[in-house]
N, C-alpha and C positions, 0 to 999 in steps of 0.2 A: 242751315249750317250744321244742324245735328246729323243730317245724312252724311255730310262731308266728314265730320268727326268720326262717325262709325266706320265709314269706308276706309279712311286712312288708318284709323286705329286697328281695324281688322288686318290690314296689310302688314302693319308693324308687328302686331301680336303674332301673326303667322310666321313672320320672319324670325322673331325672337324665339318662338317655340321650336322651329326647325333647328336653329343653331344650338339651342340648349339640349335638345334631344341628341344631336350628334356628339356634343361634348360629353354629356352624361354617359352615353353608351361607351365611349372611349375610356372615360375615367373609371367606370365600373368594371370594365374588362381588366384595366390595370390594377384596380383594387383587389379583384378576385385572384389575379395572377400573383400578387404579393402575398396572398393568404395560403396559396397552395403548399408552401413549405410547412405549414402547421397541420395540414390534413393528415390524420392518422395518429396524432399525438393525443394521448389520453382520450377524452370524449369528443375531440374536435373532428367533425366530419365534413364532407363536401357541402352538405346543406348548411352547416355552421358557417363555412366560408362565404357561401352565397348570401345567407341571412345577414352576416356582418357587413358585407359590401352594400346590400340594399339599405341598411340603416344609415349609411353614409350619404345617400342620395340628397337629402335636404341640405346638408352642409356643402356638398359639391355644387348644388344649384346656387347657393348663396355666394360661394367663392367665384363662380364663373359668370355671375349675372352682369357685372359691369361690361366685360368683353362681349357677352352675348347681346346686351342691349345695343352696343356699338355696331356689331356685325349684323344683328337682326334688323335694326332700323335701316341699315344700308341695303340689306336684302329685300325688305318689304318695299322701300321706296324705289329701289332699282327695278323691281318687277313692274311697278306702276310706270316708271320712266320708259322701260323697254316697250311697253304697250301704248306709249304716247298719252297715257292718262294724266300724267302730271302736266303735260303741255296743254291738254284740253282744259284742265282745272284752271291753269293760269290764264288761258284765253277767255275763260268764262268770267274773268275779272277778280278771281280770288288772289289776294296778295300773298307773297312769300311769308310774311309775318303770320297771316291767318293759317297757312298750312303748317307752319312751325308750332302754332298754338294747338292745333289738332294733334300733332305728334306728341307734344308735351303732356297733353291730357292723358293720353294712353300710357306714356312713360311713367307718370305719377302713380297711376293705378297699378301697373306692373311692379314698380319699385316698392309700393306699399305691400304687395303680396310677397315679394322677395324678402322684405324686412320681417314680415310675419313668420315666414318659413325659417329664415336664418337666425332670428333672435328668439323665437318662441318654440319652434319645433326641433331644429337641428341640435342644439346643445343637449337636451335631455335624451334624445335618441342616440347621440354619439356616446354619452355616458352609459346608457343602458346597453348598447352594443359592446362597449369595452368590458363592462362587468360580466356580460354573458360569455364573452370570449375567455376571460380569466377563469370563470367557473368551469368552462369546458376544458381548459388547459391545466388548471391548478385547483382542483376541487376542495383542497384543505384550507384555502385562504379566503377570508371574507373581507370585502373592500367597500369603501365609500370615498368619493373623490371631491366632495364639497370642501372649500377652503383648505387647499392642499390635499395631500394624500393621507387618508385614514385607512388602516388595515388591521385585521386581527389575525394573529398567528397563535393558535391555541389559547393560552391564558394571558398572552401578551398583546397589548394594544399599541399600535404604532402610529405616530403622526410625523409626516414629513412636510415641511413648509414649502419646499420647492425642489423640483427635479431639473438639473441642468442638462443641456444638450449632449454633454460628454458623459452623461450617466451618473454624475455626482449627485448625492442627496444633500440638501442644505436644511439645517434646522431640524434635527431628529429628536423626537421624544418617545421613550419607551415606558409603558406602564405595565407592571406585573402585579396581578391581584391574587389575594388569598381566596379561599373558598367563601368567606363571608363578605366578599367584594371590597375588602380593605386593601389599600395599596401597600404592597410589601416592598416593592423596589421601583425606583424611578431613575431613568437614565436620560440625561440631556447631552447631545453631541452637536458640535458646530457643523460637521459634515461627515459623510461616509463615502468611502471609495470601494468599488467592486474590483477586487484583486484576486486572480486565480480561483474564481468560482465562489468567493465568500466576501462578506462585507467587513470593512475595517473602519471603526468609528474613530474620529479625531477630536481632540479638545473635549474630553468627556468629564461630566460631573455626575457621580452616582450617589443617590440618596437611598439608604437602606434602613428599614424599620427593624430595630433590635431591642428587646427588653424594654418595651414601652418608650423608646426614644429613637431619634433619627440620627444616623451616622452618615456624614458626607465625605466622599472620597473623590479625588480628582486624578485623572489619568491623561497622558498625552495621546495614547491610542488604546483601543480595546477591540478585540475580535467580536463579531456579532453573527451568531448562527441563527438563521431564519429561513423559512420556506419562500420568503419574498425575494425572488431573484431579479436580475437586471431587466430581463425581457418583460417580466410582469409589471415592473415599475413603469417602463416605457409605454406599455399598453394603456394603463389606467391613469397615468398622469396627463390630464387634459391640457393641451397647449392653450395659452392665453387667448389666441385668436378664436378658439372654439367656445369660449365663455360668452354668455349673453352680456349685453351692455351693463345691465343692473348688477349682475353677479361680478362682472369685472370691476365695476366701481367699488363694490363691497370688498372684493379681494384686495384692491389697492389700499383701501383704508386699513385692512387687516395687516398688510405688509408694513405700512407706515407706523402703525401702533406697535409693531414688534421690531422696529428698526431694521427691516429687511429691504433689500434692493427692489425698487418698484418702477424704475425708469422705462424699461421695455414694455411693461404692462400699461403704463400711462400712455405711451405712444400708440399702442394698439387700441386703447380706449378712445382716444381722440380720432384715430383713423376710422373707427367704426361710426363715431358720431358724424363725421364729415362724409361718410359713405354715400348718403342720398344725394348730396351736392355733387359728388364725383360722378354718380350715375347720370344725373341730369346733364352735366357738362359733356359726358360721353355721347349722349343722344344728340345734343346740339352740334357736336363735332361731326356726326355722321351726315348731317344735311348738306354741307358744302361738297362732300364727296359725290353726291348725286346731282345737285343743281349746278355745281361749278363746271362739270365736264361730262355731261350726259352723252354727248356724241363723240367726244375725243378719246375716252378711255372705256374699255370693255368692262362689263360687270365683274368678271373674274379678277381683273387687275384691281378694281376698286375694293373688292372684298379682301384681296391679299394685302393691299395697302392698309386697310382698316385693321386687319389682324396684326400687322407689323406695328401699327400705332399702339394697339392695345398691349402688345408684348413690351414695347418700349416704355409705356407708362408703368407697367408692373416692375420692370428693372429699375427705372428711375426712382420709383416709390421706395423700393427696398434699399437702394443705394443711399437715398436721402435719410431714410430711417436709421441705417447703420452709422452713417456719419454723424447724425445728430446725437446718437447715444454715446459716441466716442468723445465728442467735443462739448457735450452738455447743453445742446440747443433745446430750448423749451419744447415739450412734446406737442403743444397745440400748434406751434409754428411749423415744425417738421411734418406734422400730419396734414396741415392745410396746404403746404407749398406745392405738392404734386397736382392738387386740384386747381390751384391758381395757374399753374403752367398750362393745364388743359384748357382752362377758360381763356387765357391769353392766346393760345394757339387757335381756339375756336373763333375768337374775335378777328384774328388776322385772316383766317380762312374765309370769313363772311365778306371781307372786302373784295374778294374775287367774284362774288355772285352778283350778277346784274339782274 
């Protein structure tokens, strides 16, 4: 049976590899196209755009892996079915359960490799790529993106707790130091808006050191002049889905301890934890497409149907996530529900296999 495991495993691995390569090539072309607008700005060259796009490959592999597993498994098994090899295997007395077990062994290995790439390799590479891009475009700003956004603008150190999708900065703290590294001025602001090319701080508390004492001033708004523009912030602010599971968990604790909103981060955290279960469910879902209608439906139609199922899963997952955030559904439930739907669909599909 080890020979059977290797043979089926090789077919599935080849199928997944082919699908992944096609997807990655398309994604990298799109990523490079999106960077062409920056070419020629400051020190940002064509090679900089290519390098930035290549650094994103591990993250793209991780994001595309569930759909690639579904389509790749269908492609590998479909190749065996079209050459009547699955029929011969079944006629040799190998049960469907045993074939599925061989598929799942390969799926677990590939899934572990994808998790290693996505959780261990992709986040630091994405952060490194973002920092290199900012240095090429804005050489006067020093940045660090652990636990929110940390930036240095001259003698001012900047911390931003969160960057919203609309460009608003939430939880801003500015530290201005004297030459002896003593804090001369500290500014806390609830949020900052980017208006007409400059930042406007809102709900501001200013602490200034004067004559060996601290003076506290409060303002509704305050203009903020800095080299840190909106485009730079969007580049270096890592989306929560790109954080590793352990960093995401630590960041959620940080948000809780500072009374900041953490619901969407918690949803992404549980979605990542249930990711392996989702991938295995996708693999199981691929089997009925092959064994249920080998002679009735062409391979091209099966692949198209599998692609549509994958896209539908992505849309349903996003929809459930957004609805759960609006209505306050526990993150663990909303993260697990799409996977439960896939499992139920898989069990229903297996009823059609004889």
